[in-house]
C-alpha atoms as one frame of an Amber mdcrd trajectory, in Angstrom:
protein
 122.103  68.248 145.590 120.613  69.706 148.709 117.681  71.871 148.840 119.555
  75.010 150.253 121.889  74.516 147.230 118.580  74.328 144.603 117.328  77.354
 145.812 120.557  79.077 145.576 120.947  78.402 142.124 116.962  79.245 141.677
 117.991  82.770 142.922 120.599  83.002 140.726 118.939  81.975 137.685 116.182
  84.717 138.596 118.273  87.242 139.125 119.707  86.548 135.550 116.402  86.604
 133.770 114.760  89.000 135.478 115.967  91.905 133.847 115.942  90.416 130.857
 112.340  89.628 131.159 111.221  93.126 132.549 112.958  94.571 128.906 110.851
  92.182 126.930 108.013  93.047 128.118 108.685  96.940 128.480 109.681  96.372
 124.488 106.343  94.063 124.193 104.107  97.080 125.128 105.993  99.269 123.360
 105.360  97.860 120.100 101.556  97.220 120.842 100.801 100.622 121.848 102.435
 101.880 118.615 101.287  99.398 116.516  97.574 101.386 117.660  98.756 104.634
 115.911  99.989 102.580 112.611  97.689 103.479 109.836  96.831 100.465 107.372
  98.323 100.661 103.811  96.343 103.073 101.478  94.369 101.447  99.105  95.182
 101.007  95.716  92.102 102.759  94.035  89.659 105.416  94.840  86.917 106.911
  92.581  86.540 110.809  91.884  83.001 111.949  91.162  83.179 114.504  88.035
  80.897 115.304  85.493  79.639 114.147  81.919  82.559 112.776  79.927  84.273
 115.779  77.960  83.359 118.330  80.568  86.179 120.698  82.087  85.434 118.362
  85.192  86.207 115.490  83.518  89.431 116.706  82.005  91.287 117.565  84.959
  90.580 114.255  86.593  91.745 112.679  83.531  94.985 114.698  84.318  94.630
 113.644  88.127  94.325 109.912  86.973  97.618 109.633  84.782  99.345 111.064
  87.861  97.929 108.667  90.383  98.502 106.166  87.976 102.287 106.583  87.270
 102.199 106.014  91.429  99.754 102.648  91.343  97.064 104.199  92.077  93.779
 103.619  89.995  91.611 106.596  89.792  88.155 105.761  88.519  86.229 108.501
  87.229  81.965 108.411  88.020  80.253 110.556  85.534  77.293 112.477  87.035
  75.706 115.726  86.217  76.906 117.963  87.732  78.361 119.502  91.337  74.932
 118.730  92.909  75.277 115.364  92.150  79.030 115.352  93.002  78.087 116.778
  96.528  75.503 113.801  97.338  77.608 111.515  96.454  80.891 112.062  98.040
  78.279 112.610 101.152  76.751 109.347 100.619  78.908 106.562 102.693  77.310
 104.130 100.523  78.105 105.393  97.184  81.605 104.504  97.189  82.704 107.795
  96.026  86.254 109.495  98.126  86.396 112.630  95.956  84.334 114.845  93.725
  85.425 118.264  92.261  82.775 120.938  93.178  81.541 124.115  91.865  82.252
 126.970  94.493  78.888 128.623  96.556  76.877 125.660  96.170  77.372 124.120
  99.846  76.129 125.204 103.204  77.901 124.995 106.011  76.342 121.919 107.235
  76.644 120.067 103.733  80.549 121.042 104.305  80.609 118.739 107.514  82.570
 115.634 106.746  84.704 116.919 103.807  87.688 118.495 103.662  89.181 120.240
 100.756  92.507 120.114  98.698  92.413 123.667  97.546  90.856 125.162  94.302
  91.769 124.223  90.850  90.099 126.468  88.189  87.970 129.754  87.863  84.260
 129.131  86.829  82.954 132.741  85.921  79.757 133.813  86.118  78.406 134.951
  82.481  75.573 137.258  82.432  74.840 137.975  79.302  71.624 140.524  78.133
  69.634 142.029  75.548  68.547 145.818  74.357  69.588 149.010  75.899  70.553
 150.411  78.045  73.524 149.310  79.139  73.825 146.971  82.344  75.974 146.606
  85.419  73.803 145.961  88.057  71.927 142.839  88.707  69.098 144.841  90.321
  68.546 146.145  86.804  67.110 142.827  85.584  64.097 143.129  87.659  60.441
 142.536  85.700  62.843 140.632  82.937  62.621 137.196  82.176  65.610 135.574
  83.273  67.616 131.982  82.191  68.786 130.941  85.546  70.354 127.786  84.096
  69.417 123.792  84.209  66.918 123.010  87.389  69.119 121.748  90.276  72.053
 122.548  89.343  75.038 124.889  90.177  74.220 127.393  87.900  70.553 128.095
  89.159  71.799 128.055  92.480  74.492 131.061  92.380  72.056 133.055  90.080
  68.928 132.694  92.090  71.331 133.464  94.944  72.768 136.260  93.799  69.640
 137.815  92.301  68.337 137.624  95.614  70.656 139.517  97.056  70.305 142.004
  94.528  66.476 142.297  95.198  65.711 140.172  91.887  62.741 137.337  92.790
  60.449 135.213  90.705  57.937 137.585  92.660  59.141 140.830  90.272  60.859
 138.489  87.654  60.493 135.617  85.409  63.060 132.795  86.262  63.384 130.284
  84.151  65.168 126.949  84.389  66.343 125.826  81.207  69.404 123.696  79.730
  72.237 124.724  78.327  71.592 123.458  75.159  68.343 126.070  74.075  70.230
 128.984  75.886  71.341 130.611  72.662  68.046 130.143  70.807  66.070 131.470
  73.777  68.679 134.716  74.051  68.817 134.964  70.424  65.145 134.660  69.400
  64.140 137.410  72.506  62.105 134.924  74.356  64.473 135.959  76.959  65.627
 138.477  78.123  69.213 137.669  80.277  70.645 134.730  81.295  73.287 133.311
  83.622  75.770 130.488  83.001  78.684 128.894  84.775  81.028 128.016  82.085
  85.056 127.982  81.049  85.744 130.713  78.709  86.289 128.021  75.898  82.891
 126.493  76.465  80.922 126.513  73.209  78.039 128.074  74.469  79.770 130.915
  75.464  81.679 131.293  72.008  78.098 130.740  70.113  76.624 133.211  72.378
  79.631 136.160  72.138  78.655 135.727  68.295  75.044 137.367  68.807  75.899
 140.597  67.592  72.577 141.827  69.798  73.852 140.220  73.015  76.049 142.023
  75.558  78.133 140.413  78.252  77.318 142.618  81.719  80.206 144.391  83.357
  79.365 144.037  87.377  79.747 147.767  88.476  79.339 146.074  92.165  81.775
 143.153  91.890  84.251 143.380  94.360  81.016 143.916  96.673  79.564 140.695
  95.803  83.397 138.981  96.245  83.282 140.826  99.561  80.058 139.416 100.602
  80.271 135.982  99.080  83.597 134.713 100.367  83.547 132.049  97.465  83.385
 134.123  94.667  86.156 135.969  93.488  86.258 139.754  91.032  88.500 138.854
  87.603  88.341 141.160  84.871  88.312 139.542  81.165  90.202 141.972  79.396
  88.976 143.959  76.436  89.583 142.121  73.087  90.583 138.887  74.625  88.209
 136.403  73.656  88.045 137.913  69.907  90.720 140.025  68.683  89.785 140.655
  65.514  85.923 141.494  66.594  87.290 143.145  69.811  85.616 141.114  72.115
  84.668 141.995  74.580  84.664 145.848  73.297  85.472 147.117  76.521  87.334
 145.839  80.027  84.405 143.657  81.529  84.154 142.586  85.488  82.823 139.625
  86.363  82.653 137.375  89.565  83.325 133.672  89.008  83.647 130.811  91.786
  86.820 128.330  91.862  85.717 124.708  91.590  87.420 122.630  94.942  88.781
 119.155  94.896  86.628 117.909  97.944  87.863 114.353  99.423  85.993 112.571
 102.663  87.511 112.914 105.837  88.139 109.104 106.130  90.070 108.807 103.018
  93.470 107.323 103.509  95.917 110.111 104.394  98.444 109.083 101.832  96.201
 109.220  99.057  94.796 112.659 100.074  98.322 113.635  99.744  98.903 111.699
  96.559  95.885 113.379  95.287  97.014 116.681  96.007 100.017 116.109  94.551
  98.368 115.489  91.135  96.971 119.251  91.764  99.802 121.239  92.370 101.558
 118.930  89.446  98.866 120.192  87.336  99.365 124.124  88.570 102.751 123.592
  87.368 102.289 122.351  83.574 103.177 124.370  81.236 100.062 127.119  80.428
 100.540 127.283  76.729  97.801 125.336  74.431  98.712 123.863  71.080  98.275
 127.117  69.502 100.819 129.089  71.816  98.280 130.795  73.582  97.291 130.413
  77.254  93.363 129.624  78.488  91.676 132.403  79.738  92.402 133.112  83.347
  94.706 130.074  83.339  97.264 132.387  85.206  95.464 133.959  87.566  94.015
 130.784  88.887  97.421 129.310  89.873  97.842 131.603  93.201  94.562 130.770
  94.911  95.075 126.767  94.503  96.515 126.172  98.380  93.320 128.201 100.060
  89.512 127.174 100.170  86.808 129.838 101.609  83.905 127.190 102.187  85.334
 124.008 103.514  88.562 123.124 105.998  91.974 122.987 104.073  93.217 118.505
 104.458  96.515 118.376 106.557  97.836 116.678 104.057  97.053 119.024 101.546
  98.750 121.642 103.586 102.143 119.851 104.370 102.281 119.182 100.467 101.402
 122.774  99.290 103.999 124.167 102.196 107.267 121.069 101.203 106.119 119.768
  98.528 106.250 116.300  97.482 107.257 114.087 100.821 110.635 113.246 101.266
 111.099 109.402 100.757 108.356 109.426  97.703 111.103 111.503  95.821 113.614
 108.718  96.098 111.160 105.511  96.874 107.772 104.413  94.752 104.596 105.033
  96.264 104.092 102.077  97.781 107.177 101.361  99.211 107.783 105.163 100.620
 104.069 104.995 102.475 105.387 101.499 104.093 108.246 103.330 105.399 106.497
 106.253 106.545 104.325 103.474 108.688 107.594 101.125 109.692 108.937 104.561
 111.313 106.202 104.703 114.048 107.286 100.927 115.047 110.881 102.602 115.031
 109.705 103.922 118.607 109.597 101.130 120.233 113.208 100.511 119.457 114.340
 104.143 119.870 112.525 104.790 122.844 113.170 101.206 124.749 115.650  98.952
 122.929 118.360 101.414 122.874 118.332 102.281 126.491 118.319  99.092 127.438
 121.105  98.211 125.281 122.817 100.968 127.397 121.423 100.145 130.437 121.749
  96.492 130.300 125.451  95.755 130.852 125.217  98.317 133.720 122.328  96.543
 135.072 123.983  92.989 134.225 127.202  93.946 136.451 125.427  95.362 139.232
 123.370  92.093 139.450 126.576  90.169 139.017 128.287  92.099 141.928 125.221
  92.061 143.675 125.593  88.191 143.828 129.165  88.588 145.176 128.208  90.897
 147.945 125.396  88.399 148.477 127.965  85.734 149.655 130.716  87.958 151.495
 127.392  89.169 153.499 126.905  85.236 154.110 130.653  84.834 155.136 130.584
  87.836 157.580 127.861  86.100 159.835 129.543  82.964 159.873 132.317  85.041
 161.495 130.557  86.770 163.662 130.949  84.937 167.234 133.430  82.934 166.999
 135.476  84.359 169.547 137.450  82.278 172.228 134.066  81.491 174.277 132.336
  80.520 170.814 131.901  76.396 171.751 132.504  73.379 169.615 128.875  72.972
 168.489 128.983  76.726 167.112 132.238  75.934 164.945 130.966  73.178 163.606
 128.266  74.372 162.316 129.678  77.073 161.027 132.702  75.272 159.404 129.975
  73.600 157.529 128.410  76.734 156.498 131.728  77.604 154.712 131.822  74.252
 153.121 128.220  75.085 151.836 129.280  78.949 150.439 131.882  77.728 148.788
 129.848  75.200 146.574 127.315  78.104 145.936 130.432  80.316 144.859 131.727
  77.866 142.870 128.195  77.510 140.888 128.058  81.337 140.110 127.856  81.661
 136.318 130.243  84.598 135.912 131.790  86.135 133.092 135.799  86.799 132.780
 135.680  90.253 133.486 134.644  89.590 137.070 137.173  86.485 137.242 139.160
  88.044 139.596 136.089  89.401 141.971 135.557  85.533 142.012 139.049  84.490
 143.266 139.205  87.393 145.593 135.698  85.708 147.121 137.247  82.981 147.053
 140.335  83.624 148.978 138.560  85.488 151.432 136.222  81.923 152.127 140.039
  80.069 152.580 140.638  82.843 154.689 137.464  82.301 157.211 137.833  78.365
 156.809 141.458  78.509 158.260 140.662  80.879 161.499 137.629  78.164 162.057
 140.383  75.421 161.540 142.442  77.205 164.194 139.729  77.361 166.209 138.491
  73.936 166.178 142.171  72.950 166.820 142.640  74.553 169.891 139.311  74.476
 171.575 140.119  72.569 175.056 137.128  70.494 174.662 137.548  69.180 171.808
 140.059  66.730 170.019 142.075  67.741 167.026 140.330  65.931 164.529 138.238
  67.747 162.138 134.581  68.085 162.582 132.144  65.011 162.763
């Protein structure tokens, strides 16, 4: 095969393979770009900091644990001393804690950096018991008294000291005593303390024991609304007359309290699928029947249902917001959690197919048709070059070269790989080649200076 024919075949091959290679490169580049935005598979285990075993925080986390277990995720419950330790653990990169239940009001704006909220989950009233007369209804009236402010370093001490200071009651004008909760009852019952602050669930045993002491009264805060307005993490709640004990009419009157809302916080780097799943557990817990075994609802339970999807101290997670707005993700309604998350991640890989492959499938045939017509037109152009300058004045040598060129064109055209749909155009080209060959043959035969025999 001549060098010219080899060059022609290489050119034809290039015209076929070049668009295919470009398409494959585009698809590969699109897949590479999409892969950069695919999150890894969610871990099958996470850790949540709670409190001591049997505490309200621990019981809440146990219910979340059951929900996650049904979806193939193990939730480890980390026992702690309370909210401050929970906050320290979740902020510590090396503690291995991914989530924590935190008392409202214990965080400063700097301490919330790197944390996201999945919502607020339960009311924690601030109970203020006091002894004696007259009736007290403002925290400023506790000035000069001996006040129990909660365990040292705990959430109760932090919150009570903050509210007392805002009301003008400090260590400079009063006696603030830090004490563990088991000793509260004896201190107040014996008269060694004038008042005591507690942040506990209404059904806590310590609260029930304090209500049973006749000389103790529960303070109804006349400034409860003002505290809630000034401190966004607080809410005003009302303890209705007799709700604690209908027989003894405890409390004797409607009582205004302030309460924090416990939050479920997660680290910003927690896998989005786990944040979504934990929020589903929170929402599922809120939708459980509120009646206990005795047919009664826990105090404040129904009030908390309407405040889950908000947080005054931390930014709400996008995943939490999505769950509160739309519920369980669509795929997770029909598929297991691990399969649904896999499908979500694979959706990203469909972008190259939709964005590149599908247009290529549409443009590819058009591009191929254009390439085929381009190849045919190329040889038509070469044929037109052969037809130039073959008038009556053309010399014998020129005609001989042009006849040889026609034979080369025909050989090249015969080597063109064409689909059947272009066969008619191929035969048209061959017919036109034959026309040019006959015309050159006539010029050769009638040339006065050349013999009648064919070209050398």
